[in-house]
Structure formats: structure tokens, C-alpha cells
C-alpha positions in Angstrom: 97.9 105.1 67.5 97.7 102.8 70.5 95.1 100.1 71.1 94.4 99.3 74.7 92.8 96.0 75.6 91.4 95.7 79.1 90.6 92.1 80.0 89.8 89.8 82.9 92.1 86.8 83.0 90.5 83.7 84.5 92.7 80.9 85.7 90.9 77.9 87.2 91.2 74.2 87.9 88.6 71.8 86.8 88.1 68.4 88.3 86.8 67.0 85.0 86.3 68.0 81.3 83.2 70.2 81.2 81.4 72.8 79.1 81.5 76.2 80.8 79.5 79.3 80.2 81.1 82.6 81.3 79.0 85.7 81.5 79.5 89.3 82.7 76.4 91.1 83.9 76.0 94.8 84.8 74.4 96.0 88.0 71.0 96.4 86.2 71.1 92.7 85.3 71.9 93.3 81.6 74.1 90.6 80.0 77.2 92.4 78.7 79.5 89.5 77.6 78.9 85.8 77.1 81.5 83.3 76.3 81.4 79.5 76.0 84.4 77.2 76.3 85.3 73.6 76.9 87.5 73.2 80.0 89.8 70.2 80.3 90.5 68.3 83.5 93.3 70.3 85.3 94.4 73.9 85.0 92.6 76.1 82.4 92.9 79.8 81.5 90.8 82.2 79.4 90.5 85.9 78.9 87.4 88.1 78.8 87.9 91.3 76.8 86.2 94.2 78.7 87.6 97.0 76.6 84.2 98.1 75.3 82.5 98.1 78.7 82.1 101.3 80.7 83.6 101.6 84.1 81.4 100.1 86.8 80.6 97.0 88.9 79.8 93.7 87.2 79.0 90.2 88.2 81.0 87.4 86.6 79.2 84.1 86.4 81.0 80.9 85.7 78.5 78.2 85.0 79.4 74.5 84.9 77.3 71.3 85.1 78.0 71.3 88.9 76.7 74.8 89.5 77.4 78.5 89.2 80.3 80.5 90.7 79.7 84.3 91.1 82.3 87.0 91.6 82.2 90.7 91.6 84.4 92.5 89.1 85.1 96.3 89.2 86.3 98.0 86.1 
């Protein structure tokens, strides 16, 4: 039996230590995944497991104290 994990890998650089909220929202606006982490000043990396999500288009929100970055993700 094989287990397949499908994930989005996020690599980012932070100017300062900050609490970050990562969310993945489907095209209807439903929150599918939410993840909180503490980013350190410098290069950071995290994974978002999307194995349980159906194929489709999603909006990835990365929220910091300085604002929100939005990116489209296609699975």
C-alpha cells in the first residue's frame, strides 16, 4: 500500500520575527486549511498538506502583522 502526500511547500523570507496565519480557501470562499506558525527573521519554510482536498483552484492567504499576501494555487 502506498500513501501519497500532496503538499504546497512555502519558502519565504521575513524581515522580522512574526506570527503568521496561512489559510487555503476554495473558490466558494470556504476555509479548507488553516495553519499558524511563528516565522523567524530570515529564511523560513513550511508545508501545507493538501492530500485531502479535491482538485481545483484555491486562494492561499499568508497573513502577517504587515498585511496579507494572496496567491492562486491549482491542485
